[in-house]
MINUNU-259414 format. One record per residue (C-alpha): residue in three letters; x, y, z. Coordinates in steps of 0.05 Angstrom, whole numbers, plus 5000, padded with zeros to 4 digits. Layout:
! residues N
[atom 'Ala'; [X; Y; Z]] ...
! end
This chain:
! residues 337
[atom 'Met'; [8285; 5089; 7620]] [atom 'Thr'; [8265; 5026; 7583]] [atom 'Lys'; [8237; 4968; 7623]] [atom 'Thr'; [8276; 4903; 7619]] [atom 'Pro'; [8253; 4831; 7626]] [atom 'Lys'; [8238; 4814; 7698]] [atom 'Leu'; [8288; 4772; 7736]] [atom 'Asp'; [8264; 4747; 7803]] [atom 'Arg'; [8307; 4738; 7865]] [atom 'Arg'; [8314; 4664; 7856]] [atom 'His'; [8338; 4671; 7784]] [atom 'Phe'; [8388; 4724; 7806]] [atom 'Ile'; [8416; 4678; 7860]] [atom 'Gln'; [8421; 4622; 7809]] [atom 'Leu'; [8460; 4667; 7761]] [atom 'Ala'; [8506; 4688; 7817]] [atom 'Ala'; [8518; 4617; 7838]] [atom 'Ile'; [8543; 4594; 7770]] [atom 'Ala'; [8610; 4625; 7785]] [atom 'Ala'; [8650; 4581; 7832]] [atom 'Gly'; [8678; 4628; 7884]] [atom 'Ala'; [8644; 4687; 7850]] [atom 'Ser'; [8660; 4734; 7907]] [atom 'Thr'; [8692; 4735; 7975]] [atom 'Leu'; [8624; 4754; 8005]] [atom 'Pro'; [8557; 4726; 7981]] [atom 'Leu'; [8513; 4784; 7960]] [atom 'Glu'; [8459; 4764; 8009]] [atom 'Ala'; [8510; 4767; 8065]] [atom 'Ile'; [8528; 4839; 8054]] [atom 'Ala'; [8516; 4874; 8120]] [atom 'Ala'; [8532; 4944; 8099]] [atom 'Gly'; [8465; 4953; 8064]] [atom 'Lys'; [8453; 4975; 7993]] [atom 'Ile'; [8507; 5010; 7954]] [atom 'Lys'; [8494; 5062; 7901]] [atom 'Val'; [8513; 5041; 7831]] [atom 'Ala'; [8510; 5077; 7764]] [atom 'Gly'; [8513; 5048; 7694]] [atom 'Ile'; [8535; 5090; 7635]] [atom 'Tyr'; [8524; 5062; 7565]] [atom 'Thr'; [8542; 5090; 7497]] [atom 'Gln'; [8487; 5050; 7462]] [atom 'Pro'; [8413; 5039; 7478]] [atom 'Ile'; [8407; 4986; 7532]] [atom 'Gln'; [8372; 4942; 7481]] [atom 'Gln'; [8439; 4936; 7444]] [atom 'Lys'; [8462; 4868; 7468]] [atom 'Trp'; [8532; 4886; 7493]] [atom 'Asp'; [8507; 4941; 7539]] [atom 'Ala'; [8446; 4898; 7555]] [atom 'Arg'; [8490; 4845; 7588]] [atom 'Leu'; [8515; 4898; 7637]] [atom 'His'; [8447; 4928; 7648]] [atom 'Leu'; [8413; 4861; 7660]] [atom 'Ala'; [8465; 4841; 7712]] [atom 'Leu'; [8458; 4908; 7749]] [atom 'Asp'; [8382; 4906; 7744]] [atom 'Ala'; [8382; 4837; 7773]] [atom 'Ala'; [8424; 4861; 7832]] [atom 'Gln'; [8375; 4917; 7844]] [atom 'Lys'; [8316; 4869; 7842]] [atom 'Ala'; [8353; 4826; 7892]] [atom 'Gly'; [8357; 4885; 7939]] [atom 'Thr'; [8432; 4892; 7941]] [atom 'Ile'; [8441; 4958; 7904]] [atom 'Asp'; [8407; 5023; 7885]] [atom 'Tyr'; [8418; 5029; 7810]] [atom 'Lys'; [8412; 5087; 7761]] [atom 'Phe'; [8435; 5089; 7689]] [atom 'Ser'; [8445; 5133; 7629]] [atom 'Glu'; [8443; 5106; 7558]] [atom 'Lys'; [8463; 5132; 7489]] [atom 'Val'; [8519; 5173; 7520]] [atom 'Ala'; [8567; 5193; 7464]] [atom 'Asn'; [8642; 5189; 7478]] [atom 'Thr'; [8645; 5265; 7471]] [atom 'Asp'; [8598; 5271; 7531]] [atom 'Tyr'; [8620; 5210; 7570]] [atom 'Val'; [8670; 5243; 7617]] [atom 'Arg'; [8619; 5295; 7638]] [atom 'Val'; [8569; 5241; 7655]] [atom 'Leu'; [8623; 5202; 7692]] [atom 'Arg'; [8639; 5262; 7735]] [atom 'Glu'; [8566; 5278; 7749]] [atom 'Tyr'; [8554; 5208; 7775]] [atom 'Ala'; [8618; 5210; 7816]] [atom 'Glu'; [8597; 5276; 7846]] [atom 'Ser'; [8527; 5249; 7862]] [atom 'Gly'; [8553; 5200; 7914]] [atom 'Val'; [8551; 5134; 7877]] [atom 'Gln'; [8600; 5082; 7902]] [atom 'Leu'; [8608; 5041; 7839]] [atom 'Ile'; [8605; 5062; 7765]] [atom 'Val'; [8600; 5009; 7711]] [atom 'Gly'; [8609; 5029; 7639]] [atom 'Glu'; [8655; 5028; 7579]] [atom 'Ala'; [8718; 5068; 7565]] [atom 'Phe'; [8734; 5045; 7495]] [atom 'Gly'; [8764; 5105; 7459]] [atom 'Ile'; [8767; 5148; 7522]] [atom 'Ser'; [8812; 5105; 7566]] [atom 'Lys'; [8860; 5161; 7584]] [atom 'Glu'; [8804; 5209; 7602]] [atom 'Ala'; [8765; 5158; 7643]] [atom 'Arg'; [8827; 5142; 7683]] [atom 'Lys'; [8836; 5215; 7699]] [atom 'Val'; [8765; 5217; 7727]] [atom 'Ala'; [8781; 5156; 7771]] [atom 'Asp'; [8843; 5191; 7797]] [atom 'Asp'; [8800; 5251; 7816]] [atom 'Tyr'; [8750; 5208; 7854]] [atom 'Pro'; [8791; 5157; 7893]] [atom 'Asn'; [8732; 5137; 7937]] [atom 'Val'; [8690; 5115; 7877]] [atom 'Ala'; [8699; 5046; 7847]] [atom 'Phe'; [8702; 5042; 7770]] [atom 'Leu'; [8689; 4978; 7732]] [atom 'Met'; [8698; 4995; 7659]] [atom 'Gly'; [8699; 4959; 7593]] [atom 'Asp'; [8769; 4974; 7569]] [atom 'Pro'; [8823; 4937; 7529]] [atom 'Phe'; [8880; 4963; 7572]] [atom 'Lys'; [8905; 4947; 7642]] [atom 'Pro'; [8875; 4967; 7709]] [atom 'His'; [8895; 5035; 7735]] [atom 'Gly'; [8911; 5064; 7803]] [atom 'Lys'; [8873; 5035; 7862]] [atom 'Asn'; [8801; 5042; 7838]] [atom 'Phe'; [8798; 5031; 7762]] [atom 'Ser'; [8783; 4958; 7744]] [atom 'Val'; [8774; 4935; 7673]] [atom 'Phe'; [8736; 4880; 7636]] [atom 'Asp'; [8726; 4859; 7564]] [atom 'Asn'; [8686; 4808; 7526]] [atom 'Tyr'; [8720; 4740; 7533]] [atom 'Ile'; [8670; 4691; 7505]] [atom 'His'; [8721; 4660; 7458]] [atom 'Glu'; [8714; 4592; 7493]] [atom 'Pro'; [8642; 4579; 7474]] [atom 'Cys'; [8658; 4609; 7406]] [atom 'Tyr'; [8708; 4553; 7397]] [atom 'Leu'; [8656; 4502; 7416]] [atom 'Met'; [8607; 4532; 7366]] [atom 'Gly'; [8660; 4529; 7313]] [atom 'Met'; [8668; 4454; 7326]] [atom 'Ile'; [8595; 4444; 7311]] [atom 'Ala'; [8594; 4491; 7251]] [atom 'Gly'; [8651; 4454; 7219]] [atom 'Thr'; [8609; 4391; 7217]] [atom 'Met'; [8546; 4425; 7191]] [atom 'Thr'; [8572; 4461; 7130]] [atom 'Lys'; [8563; 4424; 7064]] [atom 'Ser'; [8601; 4474; 7021]] [atom 'Asn'; [8659; 4480; 7071]] [atom 'Lys'; [8649; 4556; 7068]] [atom 'Ile'; [8630; 4593; 7131]] [atom 'Gly'; [8613; 4667; 7133]] [atom 'Met'; [8626; 4715; 7191]] [atom 'Val'; [8598; 4785; 7198]] [atom 'Gly'; [8625; 4830; 7252]] [atom 'Gly'; [8621; 4902; 7276]] [atom 'Tyr'; [8693; 4927; 7280]] [atom 'Pro'; [8759; 4889; 7275]] [atom 'Ile'; [8779; 4903; 7348]] [atom 'Gly'; [8807; 4854; 7398]] [atom 'Glu'; [8742; 4834; 7431]] [atom 'Val'; [8711; 4815; 7364]] [atom 'Asn'; [8774; 4787; 7331]] [atom 'Arg'; [8786; 4737; 7387]] [atom 'Leu'; [8716; 4710; 7379]] [atom 'Phe'; [8724; 4701; 7304]] [atom 'His'; [8792; 4667; 7310]] [atom 'Ala'; [8765; 4620; 7364]] [atom 'Phe'; [8705; 4602; 7320]] [atom 'Met'; [8749; 4590; 7260]] [atom 'Asn'; [8798; 4547; 7299]] [atom 'Gly'; [8740; 4506; 7328]] [atom 'Ala'; [8713; 4494; 7258]] [atom 'Leu'; [8781; 4473; 7233]] [atom 'Glu'; [8786; 4424; 7291]] [atom 'Thr'; [8728; 4384; 7264]] [atom 'Asn'; [8734; 4403; 7190]] [atom 'Pro'; [8804; 4418; 7164]] [atom 'Lys'; [8773; 4436; 7096]] [atom 'Ala'; [8733; 4494; 7124]] [atom 'Gln'; [8743; 4562; 7093]] [atom 'Phe'; [8719; 4630; 7117]] [atom 'Lys'; [8693; 4695; 7090]] [atom 'Val'; [8702; 4752; 7140]] [atom 'Asn'; [8670; 4821; 7136]] [atom 'Phe'; [8663; 4880; 7184]] [atom 'Ile'; [8607; 4930; 7175]] [atom 'Gly'; [8637; 4989; 7213]] [atom 'Ser'; [8579; 4994; 7262]] [atom 'Trp'; [8556; 4963; 7327]] [atom 'Tyr'; [8484; 4966; 7307]] [atom 'Asp'; [8462; 4969; 7234]] [atom 'Pro'; [8420; 4907; 7220]] [atom 'Pro'; [8405; 4925; 7147]] [atom 'Lys'; [8480; 4933; 7133]] [atom 'Ala'; [8497; 4867; 7169]] [atom 'Lys'; [8442; 4832; 7130]] [atom 'Glu'; [8469; 4857; 7064]] [atom 'Ala'; [8539; 4835; 7082]] [atom 'Ala'; [8512; 4766; 7099]] [atom 'Phe'; [8474; 4763; 7032]] [atom 'Ala'; [8539; 4779; 6996]] [atom 'Gln'; [8575; 4723; 7032]] [atom 'Val'; [8521; 4673; 7014]] [atom 'Glu'; [8531; 4691; 6941]] [atom 'Thr'; [8603; 4665; 6948]] [atom 'Gly'; [8579; 4597; 6971]] [atom 'Val'; [8573; 4606; 7046]] [atom 'Asp'; [8522; 4559; 7078]] [atom 'Ile'; [8536; 4574; 7152]] [atom 'Leu'; [8538; 4644; 7183]] [atom 'Tyr'; [8567; 4669; 7248]] [atom 'Ala'; [8521; 4726; 7269]] [atom 'Glu'; [8566; 4771; 7310]] [atom 'Arg'; [8519; 4829; 7293]] [atom 'Ala'; [8443; 4835; 7291]] [atom 'Gly'; [8414; 4827; 7221]] [atom 'Val'; [8454; 4765; 7202]] [atom 'Val'; [8402; 4717; 7229]] [atom 'Asp'; [8348; 4749; 7185]] [atom 'Ala'; [8393; 4738; 7125]] [atom 'Ala'; [8404; 4665; 7143]] [atom 'Arg'; [8329; 4655; 7150]] [atom 'Glu'; [8315; 4686; 7082]] [atom 'Lys'; [8369; 4645; 7048]] [atom 'Gly'; [8350; 4580; 7083]] [atom 'Ile'; [8417; 4568; 7117]] [atom 'Leu'; [8439; 4560; 7189]] [atom 'Ala'; [8472; 4610; 7236]] [atom 'Phe'; [8508; 4614; 7302]] [atom 'Gly'; [8494; 4669; 7352]] [atom 'Asn'; [8536; 4717; 7394]] [atom 'Val'; [8531; 4748; 7465]] [atom 'Asn'; [8456; 4735; 7474]] [atom 'Asp'; [8413; 4675; 7459]] [atom 'Met'; [8396; 4691; 7387]] [atom 'Asn'; [8352; 4630; 7378]] [atom 'Lys'; [8304; 4656; 7431]] [atom 'Glu'; [8317; 4731; 7431]] [atom 'Glu'; [8328; 4748; 7357]] [atom 'Asn'; [8277; 4707; 7319]] [atom 'Gly'; [8327; 4650; 7310]] [atom 'Lys'; [8282; 4589; 7316]] [atom 'Asp'; [8301; 4536; 7264]] [atom 'Val'; [8359; 4581; 7243]] [atom 'Val'; [8407; 4591; 7302]] [atom 'Val'; [8439; 4526; 7323]] [atom 'Thr'; [8468; 4554; 7387]] [atom 'Ser'; [8499; 4618; 7413]] [atom 'Ala'; [8561; 4638; 7452]] [atom 'Leu'; [8532; 4672; 7514]] [atom 'Trp'; [8562; 4728; 7556]] [atom 'His'; [8541; 4732; 7629]] [atom 'Met'; [8563; 4794; 7667]] [atom 'Glu'; [8531; 4773; 7733]] [atom 'Pro'; [8594; 4741; 7762]] [atom 'Ala'; [8637; 4802; 7747]] [atom 'Ile'; [8584; 4851; 7772]] [atom 'Asn'; [8571; 4810; 7835]] [atom 'His'; [8645; 4807; 7850]] [atom 'Ala'; [8652; 4882; 7844]] [atom 'Ile'; [8589; 4895; 7886]] [atom 'Ser'; [8614; 4849; 7941]] [atom 'Leu'; [8682; 4882; 7943]] [atom 'Val'; [8654; 4952; 7945]] [atom 'Ala'; [8606; 4932; 8001]] [atom 'Ala'; [8663; 4902; 8040]] [atom 'Gly'; [8709; 4962; 8029]] [atom 'Lys'; [8758; 4918; 7991]] [atom 'Phe'; [8751; 4942; 7919]] [atom 'Thr'; [8818; 4949; 7883]] [atom 'Ala'; [8840; 4958; 7811]] [atom 'Glu'; [8841; 4890; 7777]] [atom 'Asp'; [8829; 4857; 7710]] [atom 'Tyr'; [8761; 4821; 7709]] [atom 'Lys'; [8780; 4779; 7649]] [atom 'Glu'; [8771; 4713; 7685]] [atom 'Trp'; [8702; 4734; 7710]] [atom 'Thr'; [8677; 4736; 7638]] [atom 'Met'; [8703; 4667; 7619]] [atom 'Met'; [8671; 4599; 7626]] [atom 'Ala'; [8706; 4575; 7690]] [atom 'Lys'; [8674; 4630; 7732]] [atom 'Gly'; [8607; 4629; 7696]] [atom 'Gly'; [8620; 4690; 7653]] [atom 'Ala'; [8609; 4653; 7587]] [atom 'Ser'; [8571; 4591; 7565]] [atom 'Leu'; [8543; 4555; 7505]] [atom 'Ala'; [8467; 4562; 7495]] [atom 'Pro'; [8423; 4500; 7488]] [atom 'Tyr'; [8415; 4468; 7419]] [atom 'Tyr'; [8339; 4471; 7423]] [atom 'Glu'; [8307; 4442; 7360]] [atom 'Phe'; [8376; 4426; 7332]] [atom 'Asp'; [8393; 4377; 7387]] [atom 'Ser'; [8373; 4317; 7346]] [atom 'Lys'; [8407; 4345; 7284]] [atom 'Ile'; [8476; 4347; 7315]] [atom 'Ser'; [8509; 4278; 7316]] [atom 'Ala'; [8521; 4245; 7383]] [atom 'Asp'; [8594; 4240; 7366]] [atom 'Val'; [8600; 4315; 7355]] [atom 'Lys'; [8562; 4332; 7418]] [atom 'Ala'; [8608; 4285; 7457]] [atom 'Lys'; [8670; 4320; 7429]] [atom 'Val'; [8642; 4388; 7448]] [atom 'Glu'; [8625; 4365; 7518]] [atom 'Lys'; [8695; 4336; 7526]] [atom 'Val'; [8729; 4401; 7506]] [atom 'Lys'; [8680; 4441; 7549]] [atom 'Ala'; [8697; 4397; 7609]] [atom 'Asp'; [8771; 4406; 7596]] [atom 'Ile'; [8763; 4482; 7592]] [atom 'Leu'; [8725; 4484; 7658]] [atom 'Ala'; [8778; 4439; 7690]] [atom 'Gly'; [8835; 4482; 7665]] [atom 'Lys'; [8861; 4426; 7621]] [atom 'Tyr'; [8849; 4460; 7555]] [atom 'Thr'; [8862; 4532; 7535]] [atom 'Val'; [8829; 4565; 7476]] [atom 'Lys'; [8879; 4612; 7444]] [atom 'Ile'; [8865; 4686; 7449]] [atom 'Ile'; [8883; 4719; 7382]] [atom 'Asp'; [8866; 4793; 7379]] [atom 'Asp'; [8895; 4805; 7309]] [atom 'Lys'; [8846; 4821; 7253]] [atom 'Pro'; [8822; 4757; 7220]] [atom 'Ala'; [8824; 4751; 7145]] [atom 'Ser'; [8782; 4713; 7095]] [atom 'Thr'; [8813; 4648; 7072]] [atom 'Tyr'; [8782; 4644; 7002]] 
! end
């Protein structure tokens, strides 16, 4: 198993605390002792989507609240077998992803009613023990778009994604709408590379977009930041802090961050209290509960006008207060030029 960056107990508590009302029982107050948790990932844990789940669970283990085991690079064709093996082993909570095998994963949950399942899945919760989550970081994507709209000189913004599925489409639409909020003349070039991890292919797609006049890139996939660096243009990051974690200094203005700690902590607390039920964890991955945020501007802070930063902060405050709703559009986005 690959080692991950160390998160100390204080940092874990800080992450947990960012979600107002993140659980009915604080993790430190769990009296039932550690619970056994398994993570099952279809990609290497270095792949940033799965990394968000792994880091949250690893932090909980370091905090002493769970015993955690995981399997990575589990193909969909083998996923159900691994699910059943963990369920048979006595774990109390399984965290993973059921994209493409939703029906089969639900059958496993039915067969193990005493095991809690928290699965990435675009459909509704199932039975009494199958909860679902998805990637809802569209709110910080909208905020990024607001900034991007003011930084493009050509009014052409490029976007390179993995697959045109709901969890990606909603981020692209939010980014585009944010850009149009500050720059009605903005146009977009959208491409999907048909892979969750193929940096060379993503880089080539970004190069092709730059040839059409794009001077800002939304890096939904790894590889786009490298293209932006080589072409001398700016980029915006996705899921993790691409300025710090993906060689984005002087290139990545900011990133839409996904924090799975609130959702994971909520599930752990409910399992420990014997209160876990099937529910949709959507809200736990959004800004109000700490599941999403906008990364710092770092070296770009002085390059973004005070007026733009004030507008972004106003919309951010309204989102957190429930006064502004960023539209969720899961339809496939199209290029506009």
